[in-house]
C-alpha positions in Angstrom: 46.2 26.4 -18.3 45.9 22.6 -17.8 49.0 20.5 -18.7 46.8 17.5 -19.6 47.5 16.1 -23.0 47.2 12.9 -25.0 50.3 10.8 -24.8 49.3 7.2 -25.4 47.2 5.5 -28.1 43.5 5.6 -27.3 43.9 8.7 -25.1 41.5 11.6 -25.6 41.0 14.9 -24.0 37.3 15.8 -23.1 36.2 19.3 -22.5 32.9 19.1 -20.5 30.2 21.3 -21.7 27.4 20.4 -19.3 26.8 18.0 -16.4 23.7 16.4 -14.8 22.1 16.4 -11.4 19.9 13.3 -10.9 18.0 11.8 -7.9 19.8 8.5 -7.9 23.0 10.3 -6.9 21.5 10.8 -3.4 22.1 7.1 -2.4 25.8 7.5 -3.3 26.2 10.4 -1.0 25.5 8.1 2.0 28.3 5.6 1.3 31.9 5.4 0.2 35.0 7.3 1.1 34.9 11.0 2.0 36.1 13.3 0.4 35.8 12.0 -3.1 34.7 13.4 -6.5 31.1 13.4 -7.4 30.4 11.5 -10.6 27.5 11.4 -12.9 26.5 12.0 -16.5 28.2 14.6 -18.6 28.4 15.8 -22.2 31.6 17.1 -23.7 33.6 17.8 -26.8 36.8 16.0 -27.8 39.5 18.6 -28.1 42.5 16.3 -28.5 42.6 12.7 -29.5 44.7 9.6 -30.3 41.6 7.5 -30.3 40.2 6.6 -33.8 36.7 6.0 -32.4 36.6 9.6 -31.0 38.2 12.1 -33.4 38.6 15.8 -32.5 35.3 17.6 -32.6 33.3 14.5 -31.5 30.6 15.0 -28.9 30.6 12.4 -26.1 28.0 11.5 -23.5 29.5 9.5 -20.6 29.3 8.7 -16.9 32.4 10.4 -15.4 33.6 12.6 -12.5 32.3 16.2 -12.5 35.4 17.9 -13.8 35.7 20.4 -16.6 38.6 18.9 -18.4 39.3 15.2 -18.4 42.1 13.0 -19.9 40.5 9.7 -20.7 42.5 6.5 -21.6 41.3 3.1 -22.8 41.1 1.8 -19.2 38.8 4.5 -18.1 36.6 4.2 -21.2 36.3 0.5 -20.7 35.0 1.0 -17.2 32.3 3.5 -17.9 29.4 3.9 -20.3 29.7 6.4 -23.2 27.6 7.2 -26.2 28.4 9.1 -29.4 26.3 12.2 -29.8 28.2 13.7 -32.7 25.3 13.2 -35.2 22.7 14.5 -32.8 24.0 17.6 -30.9 26.0 20.8 -31.2 27.7 22.9 -28.5 24.5 24.9 -28.3 22.3 21.8 -28.0 24.6 19.7 -25.9 22.2 19.5 -22.9 20.0 17.3 -25.1 22.6 14.6 -24.4 21.7 14.7 -20.7 17.9 14.7 -21.4 16.0 13.3 -24.3 19.3 11.8 -25.8 20.8 10.8 -22.4 20.0 8.8 -19.4 16.4 10.0 -18.9 15.5 9.5 -22.5 17.1 6.0 -22.5 15.3 5.2 -19.2 11.9 6.3 -20.7 12.6 4.5 -24.0 13.8 1.2 -22.6 11.4 1.1 -19.6 8.3 1.9 -21.6 8.9 0.1 -24.9 10.9 -3.0 -23.8 10.0 -3.5 -20.1 6.3 -2.5 -20.2 5.7 -3.7 -23.8 2.8 -1.4 -24.5 -0.2 -2.2 -26.8 -2.0 0.5 -28.6 -4.9 2.0 -26.6 -3.8 0.7 -23.2 -3.8 2.8 -20.0 -0.6 3.8 -18.2 -0.1 5.6 -14.9 3.2 7.6 -14.5 4.5 8.9 -11.2 6.8 12.0 -11.2 5.1 12.8 -14.5 6.6 16.3 -14.8 10.1 15.1 -14.4 12.5 14.3 -17.2 11.8 10.6 -17.3 8.1 10.7 -16.5 7.3 13.4 -19.0 8.9 11.5 -21.8 7.2 8.2 -20.8 3.9 10.0 -21.1 4.8 11.5 -24.5 5.9 8.1 -25.9 2.8 6.5 -24.6 0.5 9.2 -26.1 2.2 10.1 -29.3 3.8 6.8 -30.4 1.4 4.2 -28.9 -1.9 6.2 -28.6 -2.3 5.2 -24.9 -4.5 6.7 -22.3 -2.0 8.5 -20.0 -2.5 9.5 -16.4 0.3 11.3 -14.5 1.0 12.3 -10.9 3.1 15.3 -9.9 3.2 18.0 -7.3 1.3 21.2 -7.8 -1.2 22.9 -10.1 1.6 24.3 -12.4 3.0 20.9 -13.1 -0.4 19.3 -13.6 -1.2 22.0 -16.1 2.1 21.4 -17.9 1.7 17.6 -18.4 -1.8 18.0 -19.7 -1.4 21.1 -22.0 2.2 20.5 -23.2 2.7 16.8 -23.0 -0.8 15.6 -23.8 -1.6 13.6 -20.6 -5.2 12.7 -20.4 -5.3 12.9 -16.6 -3.3 14.7 -14.0 -3.2 14.2 -10.2 -1.7 16.6 -7.7 -0.3 14.2 -5.1 0.4 17.1 -2.8 -3.4 17.5 -2.5 -3.8 13.9 -1.6 -4.3 13.7 2.2 -5.7 10.1 2.5 -2.7 8.2 1.4 -2.6 5.3 -1.1 -6.4 4.7 -0.9 -7.3 8.2 -1.9 -4.7 8.2 -4.7 -6.1 5.0 -6.0 -9.5 6.6 -6.2 -8.1 9.5 -8.1 -6.5 7.1 -10.6 -9.8 5.3 -11.1 -11.5 8.6 -11.7 -9.3 9.0 -14.8 -9.7 5.3 -15.8 -12.5 3.5 -14.2 -11.4 0.1 -15.6 -8.0 0.4 -14.0 -4.5 0.6 -15.5 -2.6 -1.7 -17.7 0.9 -0.3 -16.9 2.6 1.7 -14.2 5.9 3.5 -14.6 7.4 3.8 -11.2 9.7 6.8 -10.3 8.5 7.5 -6.7 7.6 4.5 -4.6 5.6 4.7 -1.3 1.9 5.4 -1.7 2.2 5.7 -5.5 3.3 2.1 -5.8 0.5 0.9 -3.4 -2.1 2.9 -5.3 -0.9 1.7 -8.7 -1.0 -1.9 -7.5 -4.6 -1.5 -6.3 -5.6 -0.3 -9.8 -3.5 -2.7 -11.9 -5.5 -4.9 -14.2 -4.9 -8.6 -15.0 -1.8 -8.9 -17.2 -0.7 -5.5 -15.9 3.0 -4.6 -15.9 5.1 -2.4 -13.6 8.4 -0.9 -14.6 10.6 0.3 -11.7 13.5 2.7 -12.3 13.3 5.0 -9.3 12.0 5.4 -5.8 12.7 9.1 -4.9 10.3 9.1 -2.0 12.8 6.9 -0.1 16.1 8.3 -1.2 16.6 10.5 1.9 15.6 7.7 4.3 18.4 6.1 6.3 17.9 2.7 4.8 16.5 3.7 1.4 14.4 0.5 1.5 10.9 0.4 0.0 9.1 -2.5 1.7 6.2 -4.4 0.1 4.5 -5.3 3.4 1.4 -3.4 2.4 1.1 -5.2 -0.9 -0.6 -8.6 -1.2 1.7 -10.2 -3.8 -0.5 -13.3 -3.9 -2.9 -11.3 -6.1 -0.3 -11.3 -8.8 -0.3 -15.0 -9.3 -3.7 -15.6 -11.0 -3.8 -12.1 -12.5 -0.5 -12.7 -14.4 0.9 -9.4 -13.3 4.6 -8.5 -13.7 7.0 -6.2 -11.9 10.4 -5.5 -13.4 13.2 -3.3 -12.3 15.7 -2.0 -14.7 18.4 0.7 -15.5 19.0 2.6 -18.7 22.5 1.2 -19.6 21.6 -1.4 -22.2 19.7 1.2 -24.3 22.0 4.1 -23.6 25.0 2.0 -24.6 23.4 0.6 -27.7 23.2 -3.0 -26.6 19.4 -3.0 -26.9 17.0 -1.2 -29.3 17.8 1.9 -31.4 17.5 4.5 -28.7 19.5 7.4 -30.1 18.2 7.0 -33.7 14.6 6.7 -32.8 14.4 9.2 -30.0 16.3 11.8 -32.0 13.8 11.3 -34.9 10.8 11.6 -32.6 12.3 14.7 -30.9 12.7 16.4 -34.3 9.2 15.5 -35.2 7.9 17.1 -32.0 6.6 13.9 -30.6 8.9 13.6 -27.6 10.5 16.6 -25.8 12.0 17.3 -22.4 11.7 20.4 -20.3 15.1 21.6 -19.1 16.0 23.4 -15.9 19.4 25.0 -16.5 21.9 26.2 -13.9 24.9 28.2 -15.0 28.4 27.3 -13.7 29.9 24.3 -11.9 29.5 26.1 -8.5 25.7 25.9 -8.9 25.7 22.1 -8.9 24.7 21.7 -5.2 21.7 24.1 -5.7 20.7 22.1 -8.9 20.9 18.8 -7.0 18.9 20.2 -4.1 16.1 21.3 -6.4 15.4 17.7 -7.3 14.2 17.0 -3.8 12.3 20.2 -3.2 10.0 20.0 -6.2 11.6 23.1 -7.6 12.6 21.7 -11.0 10.6 21.1 -14.2 12.1 18.4 -16.4 15.8 17.7 -16.7 18.2 19.5 -14.4 21.4 20.5 -16.2 24.5 22.5 -15.2 26.3 24.4 -18.0 30.0 24.9 -17.5 
């Protein structure tokens, strides 16, 4: 039995219910001290508290070490991001706080609505479209803004999923693309001859090159991930194959971002709106659940082998 307990004002004891495995953690594996705890997004329940903002029974989402029981003080809470899920989840539905009501949901919400600034009826291309972020971007685009949505993912099963379940208008199996960015661009144009107004970037590499070749005047690109490069030694994603001068007179925009302003509540009304849309069946997220903390390495590996559909979660 743990001897952890709340002793000071603002202390709270968090029992972690589930934790996340995400591609961005790969870059952190290459740097820093070893050994050290892995950290990422978790959802837990407050079981003891001297913190008025977090009474016993509250559900917290936070970026914390992957540990089953955590004593959090005011200093720790000030250094991390946390969001209150009490109104939105139960112990049975806690994994929603890692998906549609967590980092992927906030990334999709902020990147699509505020970074890309969509207009009704526009065309968007989404890479890694069967993943947690990409699938929700497609649903927001289709169900909230009535956009024409094209997605890229690996394999016939995933292509079928994004069209039949998530409502994508076009699906491209990038694993069947043998001619690089040029062939991928042709496939994008087959689904939208006029080109694309927006590109939501999760992958990098030939996807970025192909999207830029199809991007119309006043087109926008939101960059939140580059998974094709995460295992490379440098992790860099060079632009040497892109003629950026074309962007000047076509008024195109590329913007990188992370989810924190929306997840933490500084921007928009992420939790309120995404929760409502989820309940209405307009935005959902497939979940790939692993059982037990000892399965975290397998869960993490699945992200880079194309073995997952949607959000990868580990239940404690």
